[in-house]
N, C-alpha and C positions, 0 to 999 in steps of 0.2 A: 559466658561466650567471649572468645577473644576478639578484640576489634581489629578490623583491617583497615588500614590507612595508607593513602597514596597522595603524594604532593607533585603537582606540576607547576615548577618555578619559572618565574621570569617570562610569562607567556602572555601573548596578545589574545584578546577574547572576543569573539563575535557576539555581539549584544543582539539577540534576534528580535527582541521587542522594539528596539529603536533603529535596527539595521544599520549598525556601525560597529567598527573595531575600536575596542578599548584596552587600556592597560599600559605597561606590563603588569601583571599580577602573579601572585601565588595561588593556586586553587588547590584546595584540599578536599579529598574525597574520602569519606568515612563510611565503611561498610557499603550500602547500597545508595546513599545519598551524597550530594554536593554539601560538605560541611562549612566551608567558608570560601570567600574570595577577597584577598587582602593585598594591598600594595606590596610589590616585590620587596623582599628583604624583611617583611615583619616575621617574628619569631613563630616558629611552627613546631608542633610535637613530632615525635619520631615516626618514621614510616618510609617507604621507597619512595625516592624522589626521582622525577624525570625532568631533565633540562629542558625548558621551553623556549630557550633563546632562539630568536629568529623563526619562531612557529606561531601557529594561530589555532587556538582551541575553539571548536564549534560544537553545538549540540549534535547527537547522533542523528544522522539522517533518517527521514521517514519516507516510506513508498506507500501512498494511499490507495494504489490499485495494484495488487499483487496476487498472483496465483503460485503459492509455494510448491504445490505438488506437480505443477505442469510446466514449470519455466523452461526447463532444458531437455524436455523429452518430447520427441516427435509426436504429433497428434495421433497417427495410426498405432503407434506403441502405447500411448496413454489409454486408447480405447479398447485394445485387445489383450495387453499383457497382464501377467499375473500382478495383483496389487502389491505383493512383496517387492517385486523388482521397481515398480513405480515409486515406492516408499524409499526404497534404498537409494535410488537416483536423487529423489527430492531431499534426503539427508545431506548428501554431498552440496547440493545446491544451496541448502540453508547455511552451511558453513561459509560458502563463497560470498553469499549475500551479506552475511556479518562483516566479512573482512573487505567488502567494498565500502564499509562505513554506514550501511544501512542497518540501524540497530532496532529498527521497528518496522513492521509491514502491516497494512490493513489487507487481509486476504479475502477476496471476493468471489471465491468459488473453489471448492475442492475439499476433500476428505482431510483436513489438517488437524483435526483435533487431538489425535494421538501424537503427532509429531509436535504439536504445540506443548503437550504435557511432557514429553521427553526433554524438549528444550528448556522449559520452565524448571524441571527437576535437575537440569545440569548434566543429563545423560548424553546429550550431543549438542554441539554448538549451533547456535542459530539466532535470528532476531526475535524479538517480542512479536507475537502474532495476536493481532485482532481478527478472530475468525468469523466469516459468514457461514462456514459449512457449505452444503450443496446448494447451488443457485436454483432458485425457483423459477420454473419455465412452463409455459403453456405447451400443449401439443403443437409440434411444428413451429416452436419458438426457437429464440437463439440458443437457448440451453437444451434443445432436443437433439442430442448427438447420437441417438440410436441408430443402430446399423439397420440396413433395410429388412433383413430377416426378423427384426424384433418388433415390427409392426405389422398388424394391429396389436395393441397390448393384450397380453394373455397368450399370444401365440407360442411363446417360449416361457410361460410362467408370467404371474402378474407384473413383475418388476424387470426392467432391463438391467445390463450389467453396470451402466454408469449410474443407475439409481441405486443398486445394491452396494456398490463400494462408496456411495456418499457424494459423488461428484455432482449429481442433479437431483432435482425433485420435479418431476412432471405432474403438473396440477392443472385440472380445468374445473372451473366453478368455484364459488366462493368457499364451499365446505372442503374441497381438496387443497385450496391454497391455505386456509386456516389451519388444515392438519399439517401441511409440510412446514409452515412457519413454526408452529408450536413444536414439531419434532427438531427442527435446527436450534430452538430456543432451549429445549430440553438437553441438547447435546453440548451446549455452551456457547452459541453464538453471540458475539457482542454486538452484532447488527445482522440485518437480513438483506440479501440480494435477490432482487427480482429481475427479470428480463422483459422489458416494457416494449421493445422494438426490435426490429430486424437488425442482424449482425453481419460482419464481414467473414468470420471464419466457420459460420455455421452454413449448411448446404440447403436447407429446406425453405428458408424465409428471405424474401427480397428485402433489401435494405429499408425501403420506403413503409413497410408494413407497421402497424400499431398492434401491440400484443397485450392481453389481458383487458378486461373492462375496468371501468373506474371502481365498480363494486367489488371485483375480484382483488385489485390491489389495495383496496380500503381494508379489506379482511386481513392481509398481512400488516398493514399499518396499524390497526387495532390490536392485533397480536403483539406487535412489537411494543406499542405504547403501554400496554397492560404489563410488560416487563421492563418498562422504563427506558426503552432503546428506540431505534428508528429504522427505516427502510431506506436503501438506495437502490436506484434502478439503472440498468443499461438502457440507453436510449439516445438516438441520433436526431430524430425529426421533431419539428414543433408539435404535431398532433401526440406522439408518444410522450413528449415531455410534459405538455399541458394535461393530459390524462393523469399522468403521474402526480403532479403538483396538486390537481383537483382532489386526488385520493389521500393526500396528506404525506406524501414522500418528502423526506428532508434533504436528499442529495441525489444529484444527476451525474451519471458517469458518462463520459464522452460528449455527446451533444454537438458533433461537428456540423450537422446539418441545420441547425437552430436558425431562426429568424429574429429580428430585432425586437418585436413585440414580446417573443417568448422569452428572449434575454432580460428584457425589462421587467417581465413577471417575476423571474428567478429573484431579482434584486428586490422588488417589492414584497415578495413573500419570505426573504431572507433564507433562501435555499442555497445550500453548498452546490458548487459545480466542480467536479473532479475532471480535469482536462488533461489530455495527453498530447505531446508534440508530434503527432503522426504526420508526416510530411512526405510520405512515399519515397524516402531516402534510403540510405544504407541500413537504417534502424527499422526495417519493415519486417515484419513477421512472414516466414515463408508460406505461401498459399498456392494450391493448385490453380490451373489456368481458369477454371470456371468462376473462382472467386476474385479474380483480378480487377474485373469491372467494378465490383462493389467497393473494392479498396481504393480504386482510383477516384470513385465518386465521393467517398468518405473524406479522402486526405486533402482534396480540393477545398474542403470547407474549413480546414484547421485554422488558417490565418484569420478568416472572418470570426470564427468562434472566439478565439483569443481577443480579437479587436473589440467584439461586442461585450464580452465579459469585463474588459477593462473599462470600456466607456460607461457601463451601467453599474460598475462597481459591485459586481457580483462577488461573492465569497469564494476565491478560487483555491482548489487544492491541487497538488501534484502526484500523479501516478503513472507509471510506466506501462502497465498492462502486458508486459513481456510474456509471450506464450511460445512453447514448442521449439525454443532455439537457444542452444547453449552460446553460441557466438554473439547473440543479442544480450543475453543476460550479463555478460561481461562489460557491456556498454551501458549498464544502469546509470553510473555516474555521468556518462557522456550525455545521455538523454535529459538529465537534470540540467547540465550546463547549456543545452540547446535552447533553454528558455530565454537566454539572453536576446534572442530573436524579438521579444516582446517585453522583457523586464531588465532592470539593472542587475548586476551580479549579486547585490545585497538583497534585492527582492527575491532572487531566485532561492538564495539560501533560507530567506524567510518561509517561502513557500514550503521547502522540504523539512523545515524545523517546526516553528511555533504556529504557522497556520495549519499544517497538517496534525499537529497536536490538539488544536482546538476542534477539528473535526473528529478526531478520535474520542475526545471528551464527550461527544454527543452520546456515547454509549451509556452514560450516567452510571447507574448501579450495576450494569452488566460490563463495566470496565474491568478487564482482567488484571490491570496494572495500576491500581490507586496510586496517584502521585503526579507530579508535574513533569511533563516531557516537553521537548523542543526548546529548551533554555538552558543557558549556563548561569545558575542563580542558586543562592543558599537554599537549600532543602529540596531542590529538584532531584528527580531520579538521575543517578550518575551514569547517563549514556553520553560519551564524548568522544570526539575525533580530533587528534592532534595532527596539524597539516604543516608540512615543511614549507612555509611561505605564507602569503596573504591570498585568500581565495576571493576576497573582494576586488583586489588589484588584478589577479589571474584566476578567473574562474575555471579554467581549463584543469586547474589541480585536482578538482572533484572527479574528473574524467580519468585520472591516472592514479587510483588508489594504491596500487602496488608500490610505486616509488613515492608518493607524495604523502601518503598517510602513515606518519612514523609511529602512532600509538592509536589503538582503538579500545575504548572502555565500556562495557555494558554491564549495567547493575552493579557498578563499582568495582568491576573486576577486569584486568586487563586481558584482552583477547588478542591484542597484537602489540609488540613493542620492538623496535628495532634493535634495542640493546639487550632485550631479554625475551625469551620465548617460554611462556608459562605452560604448565600442563594442560592438556586438553580439557580436563575436568573444570578448569578455570573458565573456560570459554562458553559462558551461558548465555 
């Protein structure tokens, strides 16, 4: 088999381990891995060379809370359209995600298994996907998006449309939760996602309610543990979070209504906390009027949540949780840059690279992409972004990928290069 080689010469490198810029260096990519980092001017073997002068090479960005199927499609369309149309829109969105420099996403709800397979095979361009499959929800929970005529269960067949297409698993009782968890693992889930409390976008559950009993959540946790992986949960309130932690859950999504004792508990139990910079500003998911009060209640807690996470040194991951809005999807990098409200630019880049990669590694043997992500290091997977400038000095560069990202590499292959446009089949 012919070896594929690429050299980025005379480039500064973001060291995500130590949160600093190093170099200049010559970085050699061979096939799907980073082969070497050497001082600029060292002899290198033949291959395509990209001049990195004045530029910075960072690891490919990672979004740890993504919904690849529903990022750019309005909620009513997602609930009622033919699944083929939903997939077509999602495939376009997948390419756009990759071209924003997000080479990996942890997908936390949606029928993404087929699209993941197509991306991995090089059929369509898109990021690496760590899939949860359908999110598991109790009746009336945050994942119960059934239309009024689909309740009670059985009135139009045993399963609703959202369950049939793989968006959600409605489960009540330990046996149903266990079955749902095992079905997602059977389909290839790298982690499981449960809805442990009320949500903003759902219509039937107040924000303050807790969902699932400890025993129900423990059933999913045991199923995940038997497969060597973990459960993460959607939860805002202390009660929902504490029930999940007691059940053995390893990651909390959101948590904006947390209190200090519960934040301390997350640190004590070594639980990951995947936070989003929800501030009720221009990056807010479009919602009907009846959901606006819940949105306001949630966003008021964002500053407190970040403050408590930092104070208690909880392991923080970054995710956007963008849903139902193409105009928001285009601001994925801008949402990351917004973290400078609480962190230095170097810490922001760490969250979206090495820290998120550490969270992904919790999938253990269910990791679909064995290898090291989130670093520019010898032997690591070659997912890289070449930035015109220094993002530590000017973090706004990551909010302007069209102009600032001069090259994007995924799995050792160029998917964007200002000087050269490779065939679509290269964009894996």
